[in-house]
N, C-alpha and C positions, 0 to 999 in steps of 0.2 A: 869200600863204602863205609862211612860211619853209620853205626846203628845207635839210636837213641830211644830211651824208654822213660817216660814221665811217670811220676806217682805222687800221691799226696793230695789229690783233689778230693772234693766232697761237698757236703752241705754245711754251711756255717751261718750263724745269725749275724745280722748287721752289727758292726763294731768289733767283730771277732777277728781271729787270725788264722792263717794257714801257712804251712811251709811245704812248698813243692820241691821235688827232687827230680833230677834227670841224670840217669846213668849212661855214659857214653862208652861204647865198645866198638872194636874194629875200625882200623884206619885212623885212629886218633892221632897218629903221628902227622897226619895231614891237616889237622885242625888248628886254625889260628885263633878263632873266637867261638864262643857259645852264647846263644841268646835265648831269652824268653819272649814269646809272642802270645797274643791272645786274640780271639775272634768271637765277638758276640753275635747273636742271631741278627741277620740283616745288616751287619756292619763289616767293614774291611778288616783284615788282619793287621794288627798293630805290633810294632816292636816295643816292648816294655823296657828291657834292660839287656845288656850284653857285657861280657867279660873276656878279655884277652887271656888265653889259657896260661901262657908262659909268664907274662909280666904282671897280670892282675888288673890292668887298666880297665875302667868301667865306663859304660855309657848308660844314661837313663833318659827316657822320654821326659819332656818337661812336665807333663801332667801327672807323673808319678808323685811329685811333691813330698818326697821323703817317706812315703808309706811302704814302699817296697825296697828290698835290699837283695842284690844278687851276690852270691859268694861261690867259691869253688873249693873242692876237696881234691887236691892233686893226687894223693895216694889212691883214692877210690875212683878217680876219673868221673867225678860227679859234680854237678852244679846244683845250687839251691836258689829258690826265690822265696824269701820270707815276706809275707804279705800281712800287714796290720791295718786296722781301722777299715775293714772291708765294708763296702756298701753294696746295695743291689745292682748298681751300675757296673760292678766288677764281675758280674755273672758272665761267664764266657767259657769257651774251650781254650785251655792254656797249652801252648806248644813249646817244645825245646827244639832248637835248630843249631846246626854247625856251619860255620863259614871257613873256607880255605884262605880267604884273602883280606877281610876287613872287618872292623868292629861293627860297622853299620851295613854290612852285607856286600855282595849278595850272599844269602844263606842257601847252602847247597843241599843239605840233608835235614830231614825233619822226623820228629817222633810222631806218634799216633795221636797225641793229645790227651789231656785229662780235664774232666769237667769240673768247674768250680761254680757252685750256686750259692748265692748270698740271699738269705731271706730277711724280710723286714717285719 
């Protein structure tokens, strides 16, 4: 089973930036893609962006609109989500997840999440 651990969340003012990280350990040889999701209070969990581990192909939700960028560090088995121009609507728990099969899922393994709070 892949184990995932997110870090980098916190409190940021509107217009600011954060960079999230997700370290992947155990069973990474079975991982096809890694993705970032978020879930705000009272809302469904949303796929933000995903990246194919081997080839680097990416997927972004249409609403990202260039504000977020996903990247990977192959040596460290880590992915990142650079988030710019944050607004209060971005407040959510952000999750890292791994898929064995497809860039758009299903995603099989999940981290514990990291809270991002954007103040206005």
